[in-house]
C-alpha positions in Angstrom: 27.4 14.4 225.4 24.6 16.9 225.8 24.3 20.7 223.5 26.3 23.3 224.9 22.8 25.0 225.3 21.5 22.3 227.2 24.6 20.7 229.2 23.9 21.2 232.9 26.1 21.9 235.9 25.6 18.1 237.5 26.5 17.0 234.0 29.6 19.4 233.7 30.8 18.0 237.3 30.6 14.7 236.2 33.0 15.4 233.5 35.0 17.0 235.8 35.1 13.8 238.0 36.0 11.9 235.0 38.8 14.3 234.0 40.2 13.8 237.8 39.9 10.5 238.2 42.0 9.7 234.4 44.6 12.3 234.5 44.6 14.0 238.4 44.4 17.6 239.6 46.7 18.9 237.7 44.4 18.4 234.5 41.8 19.6 236.0 41.9 23.4 234.4 38.7 25.5 232.9 40.5 24.9 229.6 40.8 21.2 229.7 36.9 20.7 231.3 35.4 22.7 228.7 37.5 20.7 226.2 36.2 17.7 227.5 32.6 18.7 228.1 32.5 20.0 224.4 31.5 23.7 225.3 33.1 26.8 225.5 35.1 28.1 227.9 33.0 30.7 228.8 30.2 28.3 228.7 32.2 26.5 231.4 33.0 29.5 233.3 29.2 30.8 233.5 28.2 27.8 234.7 30.7 26.7 237.6 32.4 29.8 238.1 35.9 29.3 238.5 38.2 26.6 239.3 38.0 26.8 243.0 34.4 27.0 242.9 34.4 23.7 240.6 36.5 21.8 243.5 34.0 23.1 245.9 31.2 22.1 243.9 32.6 18.5 243.7 33.8 18.2 247.3 29.9 19.0 248.2 29.4 15.8 246.0 31.5 14.1 247.9 34.5 13.9 245.2 38.1 14.4 246.6 39.5 17.1 244.3 43.3 17.9 245.7 44.7 21.5 245.4 46.9 21.8 242.7 50.8 22.5 244.0 50.9 26.0 242.5 47.5 26.6 244.9 49.2 25.2 247.9 51.9 27.2 247.9 49.4 30.4 247.2 47.8 29.0 250.4 51.2 29.1 252.2 52.4 31.9 251.0 49.0 33.6 252.1 49.7 31.8 255.3 53.0 33.9 256.0 51.6 37.3 255.3 48.7 36.6 257.7 50.7 35.1 260.3 53.0 38.0 260.4 50.4 40.3 260.5 47.8 38.7 262.6 49.8 36.3 264.5 49.3 32.4 264.8 46.7 33.0 267.6 44.6 35.7 265.4 45.4 34.8 262.1 41.8 32.3 260.8 41.9 30.1 257.9 38.8 32.6 256.0 41.6 35.4 256.6 44.4 32.7 254.6 41.7 31.7 252.2 40.9 35.0 251.2 44.4 36.4 250.9 45.3 32.8 248.5 41.9 33.7 246.6 40.8 30.5 247.5 37.9 29.1 249.1 37.8 28.2 252.7 36.9 25.1 251.8 39.9 24.0 249.7 42.2 25.2 252.6 40.4 22.7 255.0 40.1 20.1 252.5 43.8 20.1 251.7 45.4 20.8 255.5 42.3 19.7 257.5 42.2 22.4 259.8 43.9 25.7 261.4 46.5 23.1 262.8 47.2 21.2 260.2 48.1 24.1 258.0 50.6 25.7 260.8 52.3 21.8 260.6 52.5 22.2 256.8 53.7 25.9 257.1 56.3 25.0 259.4 57.1 22.1 257.2 57.7 24.4 254.2 60.1 26.8 256.1 63.3 27.0 254.7 65.9 26.4 257.8 63.9 23.0 258.4 64.4 21.8 254.9 68.1 22.7 255.4 68.3 21.0 259.0 66.8 17.5 257.6 68.7 17.8 254.6 71.6 18.5 256.7 70.6 15.7 259.1 70.1 13.1 256.3 73.3 13.9 254.3 76.0 15.3 256.4 79.3 16.3 254.7 81.3 15.1 257.1 82.8 18.4 257.7 81.6 19.7 261.5 82.3 23.8 260.7 80.9 23.3 257.5 77.8 22.3 258.2 77.1 24.3 261.2 77.8 27.6 259.0 75.2 25.8 256.2 72.6 25.4 258.9 73.6 29.0 260.3 73.0 30.7 257.5 69.9 29.4 256.8 68.3 30.1 260.3 69.9 33.8 260.2 68.4 34.6 256.5 65.1 33.2 257.2 65.2 35.6 260.5 65.7 38.1 258.5 63.5 37.7 256.1 60.8 36.8 258.4 61.7 39.1 261.0 57.9 40.4 261.9 57.0 36.4 262.1 60.0 35.6 264.4 59.0 38.6 267.0 55.3 37.5 267.1 56.1 33.7 267.7 58.3 34.7 270.1 55.8 36.9 271.7 53.2 34.1 271.6 55.6 31.6 272.8 56.0 33.6 276.4 52.5 34.4 276.9 51.9 30.0 276.6 50.4 30.3 273.0 48.1 26.4 272.9 48.7 26.7 269.2 52.5 26.4 269.8 52.3 24.5 272.7 50.5 21.7 270.2 53.0 21.7 267.6 55.7 21.1 270.1 55.1 17.3 269.7 55.9 17.4 265.7 58.9 14.9 265.2 60.1 17.1 262.3 61.1 19.9 264.5 64.1 21.6 263.7 65.4 21.1 267.1 65.2 17.2 266.6 66.5 17.5 262.7 69.6 19.7 264.1 70.3 17.2 267.3 70.4 14.7 264.7 73.2 16.2 262.7 75.0 16.8 266.2 74.7 13.7 267.4 76.6 12.2 264.7 79.6 14.5 265.1 79.2 13.4 269.1 79.6 9.6 267.6 82.8 10.6 265.7 84.2 11.9 268.6 84.5 16.0 267.8 82.1 16.8 270.1 82.9 17.2 274.4 79.7 17.0 275.5 77.5 13.5 274.6 73.9 15.0 274.5 73.2 16.4 271.3 70.0 18.1 272.4 72.3 19.8 274.8 74.5 20.8 271.9 71.1 21.7 269.8 69.7 24.0 272.4 73.0 26.0 273.0 73.7 26.6 269.4 70.2 27.4 268.6 70.5 29.8 271.3 73.5 31.5 269.8 71.7 31.9 266.6 68.6 33.5 268.4 70.5 35.8 269.8 72.0 37.2 266.5 68.9 36.6 264.5 66.1 38.0 266.9 67.2 39.6 270.1 69.9 42.0 268.8 67.3 43.3 266.7 65.0 43.7 269.5 67.8 45.5 271.1 68.1 48.0 268.2 71.4 46.5 267.1 70.8 45.8 263.5 72.0 42.4 262.1 75.0 42.3 259.8 73.8 42.7 256.3 75.8 39.8 255.3 74.3 36.4 257.3 77.4 34.3 256.3 79.5 37.0 258.7 77.4 36.4 261.5 77.3 32.5 261.0 80.8 32.3 260.9 81.1 34.0 264.0 78.2 31.8 265.6 80.2 28.9 264.5 83.4 30.2 266.4 81.5 30.7 269.6 80.0 27.7 269.5 82.8 25.6 268.8 85.4 27.1 271.2 83.2 25.3 274.0 82.2 22.4 272.8 84.6 20.9 270.0 87.6 18.2 271.1 90.6 19.8 271.3 89.3 23.7 270.4 91.7 26.3 272.4 
């Protein structure tokens, strides 16, 4: 191992590459790197600048250094902030990277491009996770499942109200980005249809088209969660109350034997 005074950047990058191969990206910290290289932490920082700079240097040398989980979450959180302010069309990878405090190369390496980042962002939204979780493991109680989905959707719409309005406007304008994302197999509409198909097959619903049912349910959610706010009607601060109302209205029209 070269002495602290003679260690060069290429030698430090080689140490980082070995550390990455042996222990994975979570181990690639400046502290671990300095220890493995036999130098002080301050010397490691003087040579490479920061962990993000280290990752970029490794990428330039052809070494794939995936982002740690916390860095990925930082990028997704930054994307929510930037999308809510600039819109999906107006947001840039550079702006998101700046807010996240990472280099643009880090974002591109992890997500591929802006479309890949948008897909990952959509997948990270709580409503999509709740919908698909329910599709995989329905409770067997139609009302319970729909109320759970409605609470998740209304909460998301309330917490991301600015983003929801921007998505609505860009959808009405015929956003090319949203159009490109519409073919995603894991969209919430497909998960919701999968939930409803289970209850169609059990004979509890009178309409046999799960996608027509899903669109009707989404329409009620959208009306309460977004359109109400646009018309000046404040949302109920307790999303569970609105969720129960929505599910009640929906099931009166589609549940077999409903009054």
